[in-house]
C-alpha positions as CSV (number, residue, x, y, z in Angstrom):
1,X,33.5,113.3,2.0
2,X,35.0,111.0,-0.7
3,X,32.9,107.9,-1.5
4,X,34.1,104.8,-3.3
5,X,31.5,102.2,-4.3
6,X,32.2,98.6,-5.3
7,X,29.3,97.8,-7.5
8,X,30.8,94.4,-8.2
9,X,29.8,93.3,-4.6
10,X,26.6,92.0,-6.2
11,X,28.5,89.2,-7.9
12,X,28.5,87.5,-4.4
13,X,24.8,86.7,-3.9
14,X,24.5,83.7,-1.5
15,X,21.1,82.2,-1.0
16,X,21.8,80.2,2.2
17,X,24.2,79.8,5.0
18,X,24.7,77.6,8.1
19,X,23.9,79.2,11.4
20,X,24.5,77.1,14.5
21,X,24.4,74.0,12.4
22,X,21.1,74.8,10.6
23,X,20.8,75.8,7.0
24,X,19.0,79.2,6.9
25,X,18.6,82.0,4.4
26,X,21.8,84.0,3.8
27,X,22.2,87.2,5.8
28,X,24.9,89.0,3.8
29,X,22.9,89.8,0.7
30,X,23.5,92.3,-2.0
31,X,20.3,94.2,-0.9
32,X,22.0,95.7,2.1
33,X,24.7,97.4,0.1
34,X,22.1,98.5,-2.5
35,X,20.2,100.1,0.3
36,X,23.3,101.9,1.5
37,X,24.1,103.1,-2.0
38,X,20.6,104.4,-2.5
39,X,20.7,106.3,0.7
40,X,24.1,107.9,-0.2
41,X,22.9,108.9,-3.7
42,X,20.0,110.9,-2.1
43,X,22.0,112.4,0.7
44,X,24.4,114.8,-1.1
45,X,26.9,114.0,1.6
46,X,29.9,113.2,-0.6
47,X,31.5,112.9,-4.0
48,X,32.0,109.6,-5.7
49,X,35.6,108.8,-6.5
50,X,36.8,106.3,-9.2
51,X,37.4,102.6,-8.3
52,X,40.8,101.7,-9.6
53,X,42.5,98.3,-10.0
54,X,45.7,98.2,-8.0
55,X,46.4,94.6,-8.8
56,X,47.0,91.6,-6.5
57,X,50.3,92.8,-4.9
58,X,48.7,94.9,-2.2
59,X,46.5,91.9,-1.2
60,X,49.6,89.7,-1.0
61,X,51.1,92.1,1.5
62,X,48.3,91.0,3.9
63,X,47.2,87.5,2.7
64,X,49.3,84.5,1.8
65,X,49.7,83.9,-1.9
66,X,48.6,80.3,-1.5
67,X,45.3,81.4,0.1
68,X,44.6,84.0,-2.6
69,X,45.3,81.4,-5.3
70,X,42.8,79.1,-3.6
71,X,40.2,81.8,-3.5
72,X,40.6,82.6,-7.1
73,X,40.0,79.0,-8.3
74,X,37.9,77.6,-5.5
75,X,34.5,77.8,-7.0
76,X,35.7,76.3,-10.3
77,X,37.1,73.4,-8.3
78,X,33.7,73.0,-6.7
79,X,31.9,73.0,-10.0
80,X,34.4,70.5,-11.5
81,X,33.4,68.1,-8.7
82,X,29.7,68.5,-9.7
83,X,29.0,71.1,-7.0
84,X,26.2,73.6,-7.4
85,X,25.0,76.5,-5.4
86,X,27.1,77.6,-2.4
87,X,30.1,75.5,-1.2
88,X,30.6,75.0,2.5
89,X,33.6,73.5,4.4
90,X,32.9,70.4,6.5
91,X,36.3,69.5,8.1
92,X,39.0,71.6,9.8
93,X,42.6,71.1,11.0
94,X,41.9,71.7,14.6
95,X,44.3,71.0,17.5
96,X,46.8,68.2,16.9
97,X,46.1,68.2,13.1
98,X,48.6,69.7,10.6
99,X,47.8,72.9,8.7
100,X,51.2,73.3,7.0
101,X,50.5,71.0,4.1
102,X,47.7,71.8,1.6
103,X,45.7,68.7,0.8
104,X,45.0,67.9,-2.8
105,X,41.4,67.1,-2.0
106,X,39.1,70.1,-2.5
107,X,37.2,69.4,0.8
108,X,40.5,69.4,2.6
109,X,41.6,72.7,1.0
110,X,38.3,74.3,1.8
111,X,38.6,73.4,5.5
112,X,42.2,74.5,5.6
113,X,41.4,78.0,4.4
114,X,38.2,78.6,6.5
115,X,37.3,79.2,10.1
116,X,33.6,78.3,10.0
117,X,30.8,76.9,7.8
118,X,28.7,80.0,8.0
119,X,30.4,81.7,5.1
120,X,29.0,80.7,1.7
121,X,31.5,80.4,-1.1
122,X,29.8,81.5,-4.3
123,X,30.7,81.8,-7.9
124,X,31.2,85.6,-7.4
125,X,32.8,85.6,-4.0
126,X,36.4,86.2,-5.3
127,X,35.3,89.0,-7.7
128,X,33.3,90.8,-5.0
129,X,36.1,90.5,-2.4
130,X,38.9,91.4,-4.8
131,X,37.1,94.6,-5.8
132,X,36.3,95.3,-2.2
133,X,40.0,95.5,-1.5
134,X,40.5,97.7,-4.6
135,X,37.7,100.0,-3.4
136,X,39.5,100.4,0.0
137,X,42.8,101.2,-1.8
138,X,40.9,103.7,-4.0
139,X,39.5,105.3,-0.9
140,X,43.1,105.6,0.4
141,X,44.0,107.2,-3.0
142,X,41.2,109.7,-2.5
143,X,42.7,110.9,0.8
144,X,46.1,111.6,-0.7
145,X,47.1,115.3,-0.3
146,X,43.8,116.2,1.4
147,X,45.3,116.7,4.9
148,X,44.1,116.3,8.4
149,X,40.4,115.8,8.8
150,X,39.8,114.5,5.3
151,X,37.6,111.4,5.1
152,X,36.6,108.7,2.6
153,X,33.9,106.1,2.9
154,X,34.2,102.8,1.1
155,X,30.9,101.0,0.4
156,X,31.5,97.3,-0.3
157,X,30.6,93.8,0.7
158,X,31.2,91.1,1.6
159,X,32.8,92.5,4.8
160,X,36.5,91.8,5.6
161,X,37.6,92.1,9.2
162,X,37.3,88.4,10.1
163,X,39.5,87.3,7.2
164,X,43.0,86.4,8.3
165,X,46.3,85.9,6.5
166,X,45.2,82.5,5.1
167,X,41.6,81.9,6.0
168,X,38.1,83.2,5.4
169,X,35.1,83.3,7.8
170,X,32.4,85.5,9.2
171,X,31.2,86.3,5.6
172,X,34.7,87.7,5.0
173,X,37.2,86.6,2.3
174,X,39.7,89.5,2.0
175,X,40.5,91.9,4.8
176,X,39.9,95.3,3.1
177,X,40.7,97.4,6.1
178,X,44.0,95.6,6.7
179,X,44.9,95.9,3.0
180,X,44.4,99.6,3.2
181,X,46.3,100.0,6.4
182,X,49.3,98.1,5.0
183,X,49.2,100.1,1.8
184,X,49.3,103.3,3.8
185,X,52.4,102.0,5.6
186,X,54.0,100.9,2.4
187,X,53.2,104.4,1.0
188,X,55.3,106.1,3.8
189,X,53.1,106.4,6.8
190,X,54.9,105.5,10.1
191,X,51.8,104.7,12.2
192,X,48.2,103.7,11.3
193,X,45.3,103.0,13.7
194,X,42.5,100.6,12.9
195,X,39.3,101.2,14.9
196,X,36.8,98.4,14.6
197,X,33.2,99.4,15.5
198,X,31.5,96.2,14.2
199,X,29.4,94.2,16.7
200,X,31.7,91.3,16.1
201,X,35.4,91.3,17.0
202,X,37.7,91.8,14.0
203,X,39.8,88.7,14.7
204,X,41.5,88.7,11.3
205,X,42.7,92.3,11.6
206,X,43.9,91.8,15.2
207,X,45.9,88.7,14.2
208,X,47.5,90.3,11.2
209,X,49.0,93.1,13.2
210,X,49.3,91.6,16.7
211,X,53.1,91.6,16.9
212,X,53.6,95.0,15.3
213,X,54.0,98.5,16.7
214,X,53.2,100.4,13.4
215,X,49.5,99.5,13.6
216,X,47.3,100.1,16.6
217,X,44.2,97.9,16.6
218,X,41.2,99.0,18.8
219,X,37.9,97.2,18.9
220,X,34.5,97.6,20.6
221,X,32.5,94.4,20.2
222,X,30.2,91.8,21.7
223,X,31.9,89.8,24.4
224,X,33.4,86.7,22.8
225,X,32.3,84.6,25.8
226,X,28.9,84.6,24.1
227,X,29.3,86.3,20.7
228,X,31.0,85.2,17.4
229,X,33.9,84.8,16.7
230,X,34.2,83.3,20.3
231,X,37.9,82.5,20.2
232,X,39.5,86.0,20.1
233,X,38.6,89.5,21.3
234,X,39.2,89.3,25.1
235,X,40.5,92.3,27.1
236,X,43.8,90.6,28.0
237,X,44.9,90.4,24.4
238,X,47.3,93.4,24.4
239,X,49.7,92.5,21.6
240,X,53.0,90.7,21.7
241,X,56.6,91.4,21.0
242,X,57.0,94.8,19.3
243,X,53.2,95.0,19.3
244,X,52.7,94.8,23.0
245,X,50.4,97.6,24.0
246,X,49.2,98.2,20.5
247,X,46.0,96.1,20.8
248,X,43.0,97.2,22.8
249,X,39.9,95.1,23.0
250,X,36.8,96.5,24.7
251,X,34.4,93.5,24.9
252,X,30.8,94.4,25.9
253,X,28.1,92.1,27.2
254,X,25.0,91.5,25.0
255,X,22.4,94.1,25.9
256,X,25.0,96.7,26.9
257,X,23.3,100.1,27.3
258,X,23.9,102.9,24.7
259,X,25.4,105.0,27.5
260,X,27.9,102.3,28.4
261,X,28.7,101.7,24.7
262,X,29.6,105.4,24.4
263,X,31.8,105.3,27.4
264,X,33.7,102.5,25.7
265,X,33.9,104.5,22.5
266,X,35.4,107.4,24.5
267,X,38.1,105.0,25.8
268,X,38.8,103.7,22.3
269,X,39.1,107.2,20.9
270,X,41.5,108.3,23.7
271,X,43.7,105.3,22.9
272,X,43.7,106.2,19.2
273,X,44.5,109.9,20.0
274,X,47.4,109.0,22.3
275,X,48.9,106.8,19.6
276,X,48.9,109.8,17.2
277,X,48.5,107.8,13.9
278,X,48.9,109.4,10.5
279,X,45.8,107.6,9.3
280,X,42.7,106.2,11.0
281,X,41.0,103.2,9.3
282,X,37.6,102.5,10.7
283,X,36.0,99.1,10.2
284,X,32.4,100.5,10.2
285,X,29.9,97.9,11.3
286,X,26.3,99.1,11.5
287,X,25.2,95.8,13.1
288,X,25.3,97.5,16.5
289,X,21.9,98.9,15.9
290,X,18.7,98.0,17.7
291,X,17.3,96.9,14.4
292,X,20.0,94.3,13.5
293,X,18.7,90.7,13.2
294,X,21.9,88.9,14.4
295,X,23.3,91.3,17.1
296,X,22.4,92.4,20.6
297,X,23.3,96.1,21.0
298,X,20.7,98.9,20.6
299,X,22.4,101.9,19.1
300,X,20.2,104.5,17.4
301,X,20.4,107.6,15.3
302,X,21.9,109.7,18.2
303,X,24.7,107.2,18.9
304,X,25.6,106.8,15.2
305,X,25.7,110.6,14.8
306,X,27.9,110.7,17.9
307,X,30.3,108.2,16.3
308,X,30.7,110.5,13.3
309,X,31.2,113.6,15.3
310,X,33.7,111.9,17.5
311,X,35.8,110.6,14.6
312,X,35.8,114.1,13.1
313,X,36.9,115.6,16.4
314,X,40.1,113.5,16.3
315,X,41.3,115.6,13.3
316,X,42.8,112.7,11.5
317,X,42.6,111.5,7.9
318,X,39.9,108.9,8.2
319,X,39.1,106.0,5.9
320,X,35.8,104.3,6.7
321,X,35.4,100.8,5.3
322,X,32.0,99.1,5.5
323,X,31.8,95.9,7.5
324,X,28.5,94.4,8.9
325,X,25.0,95.8,9.2
326,X,22.2,93.5,8.2
327,X,19.0,95.4,9.0
328,X,18.3,96.1,5.3
329,X,15.6,98.7,5.8
330,X,17.4,100.6,8.5
331,X,21.1,100.6,7.4
332,X,20.8,103.6,5.1
333,X,19.6,105.9,7.9
334,X,22.3,104.6,10.3
335,X,25.1,105.2,7.7
336,X,23.8,108.7,7.0
337,X,23.8,109.5,10.7
338,X,27.5,108.5,10.9
339,X,28.5,110.4,7.8
340,X,26.4,113.4,8.8
341,X,28.1,113.5,12.2
342,X,31.5,113.3,10.5
343,X,30.6,116.3,8.4
344,X,29.4,118.3,11.4
345,X,31.8,117.5,14.2
346,X,31.2,120.4,16.6
347,X,27.8,119.4,17.9
348,X,28.0,116.8,20.7
349,X,31.1,114.7,20.1
350,X,31.7,112.2,22.8
351,X,35.5,112.6,22.6
């Protein structure tokens, strides 16, 4: 197991966020990644690989240059206006409003490039997100030449799968999994699959590849009828154009039993296997656990171990990129269950 750690995640340390219109303590804090890193260091499960800077170009293959320029300078703009602490958007270009012209006003720009007001923009948000993408690319480097069944785990935050081509949201600024998938294709792969196991639908990843046949996107998540991000992730979203049939959403009701969740996982893995990708990228959310403070599934050690064993049973090069998981005291054990199962695939895989 190759491990890449983005220690610069700690530059993004929000203190508060908006949740359902109320200002509350921030959920995506550096402590959760620190807990994961501590668990890894004591596990002996893998070998740390170097974090290398691949530059901005791989990010521009996924995100618009205008959006990336905004992210790089956004907090400085906020400070220049007298802003302190976290910056939050307050207005958005919803239906009937134009989004093809970037306003000169910072508030207008912040709304143009965001999807919610629950994602705090901090002084270190760009640094943490940029190096998260570099960590994902470094994890891809670590897999080179290792053959079928090789794996790499990328420990970073903030997460990435809600970030779209030109917007942030859901704590996400840069879509690390999508950057890695696109880089693999640019490096010569013909087909890449992205399997999203976070509690929340990876709307950004889906949208980025929705009309393409060279990336399969498969997601198990809370039903968007009741769960964030609400406006994407339904079962009838199957892709369009060349990508028709290359998008599979498996929305599950809040409170879904562990047995039913594993049935959905089996369906997801069968779809991945039939697609026969050259690389599997896993958006690994650990917020599906019974301990998580903002989610409504109840996976435990047995289920997380089954995830790892089932991924290993596919026999594919596998890049796992950390997404959500907010039960700080429990996330380390959940991660070790997944990675331990990945290292020991022959005992109880569900696929």
